[in-house]
N, C-alpha and C positions, 0 to 999 in steps of 0.2 A: 512685399516678401511674407510678413505675418499672414496675410489671405493664402499666399501658395503653399506655406509651409501646413496650414489647416487643412488645405485641399489634399493635400499628399498624404495626411494621416488619415483624414477620412475615407481616401481612395484605397489606403492600406489597409484599414479596418475593414471595408467592405470586401476588399479582396479577400482578406483571411476568414471572413465569414462564409463568403461564397466557397472557397476551398476545404474549409472544415465541413461545410455541410456534405460536399460532394464526396470527400475521401471517406469520412464517416458512414455514409450512405455504401459506399463501395466497400468498406470493412466488412458491414453488416450483411451484404448481399454475398460476398465470398464465402460465409460460413450459413449456406442456406437452412442446414437441419439444426444447428443451434440456434439460429435466428426464429425459423418457424415453430420449433418448441417453446421459444420464450413468448413470440406471438400469440400463441395456443394458450399458454398459462395466462397471461395477461388478458387474453380476450375472455378465456371462461369467467375471470375472475370479474372483470367488468360485466359480463351479459347477465350473471345471477341476481344482482341486484337490480339491474334495470329492467329484468324480466319479471321481477317479484313487483316492483314499482308498477309497470304497466298493467301487472294482473291486480294490482290494487285498484288503479285507476278505472278498469274496465268494471271492477265490482261497485265502485262508488257510482259510476254512471249507470249501471243496471239498479242500483238503489234508488238512484234519484228517479229513474224512470218508472219503477213501480210504484214510489210514493207519489208521484204526479198523478198517477192513474189508479188511486185507492178505491176501490168498489165493495159496497156492499151487497151481501148474496141474502135475499128476504125472501124467506120461505112460509108459505102463505098455509093456514091451516086446512086440513083435508075438506071441510064442509065449503068454503071458498071456491066458487066456480070461476070460469074463465070472465066471463061477464063483468063480474064484481073485481076481478084481479086486474083486468085492462081498466076499469073505471079509477083503482087505486092508484095504479100506473100513472094515468093522466093527472090525477090530484097531485100526485108528488113532484111531476116533473115541473107543476106550475110555481114551486116554491122556489124562492130566490137563494136559497142556499144548496139547491140542488141542481147540479149542470144536466143529467139525463137520468129518466128511469122508465127502463125497459120491460114489458112484460114479457114472460118466456112461458107459454102452456106447458104441462106436463107432457105432453105428445112431443114437443118440441126437445124438450130436456131427454125425453128417453131416445129419440132418434140421434141426439148429438152423443149422449153416452155408448149408446151401440157403437156409432161410426169409432169413435176415440178408444174405447176400452176393447174392442175385438171379441166381446162378447155375444156377438148377434146371434149366434144358434142359441145359448144359454137364455138370454133375453126374450127371444121368439117364443118359448114355450112358456112364458108366465101369463098366467089367464088375466091379470090384474096389472096396471101401470102402478108401481108403487110409490113413483115421483110425485109431489106436489107442484102446484103451479109456483111459479119462481118470479122475483121481481129485480132487476139488475140495478141497483141506485149507484150514481157516481157524484160524489160531493163536490161543490166548488171551490170548497178549502178543505184537503188532505187533513189539516189538523184538526178540524171538527168532525171527522170522521166517527170517532167514536162516541161523542156526544149524541150525533146524528143517529147512530146504530141504535143508543139507549131509547131514544125517543120512539124510533119507528118499531122497535121491538115490544112497546106497550102498549100498541093498536090492538083492538080487538080480532081483527082478521090475520094477524101477524103470528105466527108460529115460533120462529126463529129467525134471528140475523146472526150472519157470521162475517166476522172482521177480523181476518189472522193477519195483525200486523206485528206479532211477538216475533216471528222470524227474520222481518225486515230490521227491527230493533237489534236482533242478533247480528244479524249483517253489517249494520252500522258499527258495532262495537268489535266486530273482527276486524274490519277493515281499518279501525283505529288502533288497533293493537297490530295488524299487519302492517301499519305505515311507521308504528316505531321499531318494531323487528327489520324491516326493511333498511331504516336507517342505520340500526346498529351493525347490519350484516354490510353494508356500503361501507362503512368505515373501517370495519375489520378486514374486509377484501382490498380496499384502497391501501391500508396498511400492509396486507401481503403484496399488493402489486410494488408498493414502494420496496420493500425487503427485496422482492424478485429481481426487480430492474437494479436495485442499489449492488445487489450484489453481482449482477453480470456487468455493470459499470466496473465495479473493483476489480473484477478480474481482468477487464480492458485494461485499467490502469496499470495492473501489476505486468502485464504483457508489454507495456511500452515504457516501463520504468525507466531503461538507460535512455531511450529517446526524450522522456520528461527530463532528465538529469542534464542533458548535453543543452537543452533548450533553455533551462534555468540557468547554466553556467555561462549562456552569451546575454543572460540579462532578460529572458522572456519573464512577463508579469504573469500573476497568478491569472488574470482574465484570458490572457493567450494560452495557458496551458490548459485549463479548464474549457474552453470552447469547443474542442472536438470531441469532446465526451460528453458536453451537453448536447451535441447535434446526436451522437448516437443515442442516447436516451430518449430524445425526441423520436428519431426514426423507430425506435423498438415500442414507445408510446403509442405511437401513429399507428403502427402496424397492429397493435394489440386493439387499439380502438377499432380499427376496421373488422377485425377478426370479430371483435365484440358485436358490432352491428351487424354484420351477416349472420352471426348464430342468432341473435335475438329474432331478426326478419325470418329465418328458416325455419324458428319453433314457432313463431304465431301465423306463419303461412300455413303451417302442417295441423295447426289446432284450429284455423279459421272455419275450414268446412265442417268438422264435426260438432263446432260451436253452434254453427248455423244449423245444423240438421238437429242437436238438441233443443234449440229455441222455436226451430218450426213444430217439434213434437208438442210444444205447451202452446202453440198457437201464438207465438211471438214473433217479431221483425227483429232481431238484434243482431249485430254484428260485432265481432271481436275488432277492437281496435289496436294495431299494432305500432311500430315503430316509425314515425313519421320522418321526413328527409331531414329535417330541422334538427330532430331528436337525434338522428344517426351523425349528423355533422357534429352536433354539441358532445356525443359519445367520443367521436374521434377527436376531437379537441381536448376533453378531458384525457382521455389516454395520453396524447402529447404533453400536457400537462405534468401528469404525474411521472412520466419520464424526465422531464425536464427537472422536477423537484427530485427525483432519485439520484439524477447523475449530479447535480448542484451538490446534495449531501454528500455522495460518496466521494467525490474529487475533494470537497471541502475537508474532509476527513484526513484523505491522504496528504492533503496541502498543510494541514495541522499538525501531524504526526511528523512529516517530513519536510519542513519548511524550505529546505534548502533543493527537494527534489528528489 
């Protein structure tokens, strides 16, 4: 008898969940304009911090890629000929702290500059090649690049060594600042989502006040009253999460081509990473969770203010 009673309660609980989920979804879809506006507001609010976070991740990946490929540009003195420059490159390439040392003659440098700058007509009118011979040195440990640059710069045949990593340090600081700004923006926008969905559920509660009063009079529990509105919040949140995922995917798809072209212009093979399938699913779940929280708070406030329904 006890087992039968528990089974009946469990079946009734599952049945009410199923009916509440279906009925709340029907009510949401019966008001397509209002529901679409709510989904758009929630979707935009969720898409903004996610887009910023993905942008920060791409900047970090770019910074790590450049840092792992730190390169010294070693300009030789004008009196140094190609034979001496090639010999110096071979000597440096045998060092344990240097991964590669490539010699680039002034003729090759001029041809490359002519191809990339677009000033081929102007450069063709020069009587002499103003560019020096060049060595491209890649250290094995990027952290030792500054010390290696100072050591190579002290050689008699070297005129100047360029190691411009200041911009990379600024990039790192900007990404750290950006990560904090993204966190603050995410918290503020999440609070905004809670307010929007909470107000939507509150209006739904007010519209069904008489229905709630009747169910409370016949002995319905707070959980029974709260359940349909929790599912309404869930549907609003999931819909907003889907809209957010679509917006983020569309934005990064639109930017992927121009970013690839910009990277190619600088001779880099770098692609913009967008929202993955797992991340998109997590965004939808986050929207659903915010919807549940907003509905719980809105209905809970109504039950506290009017405990009899």
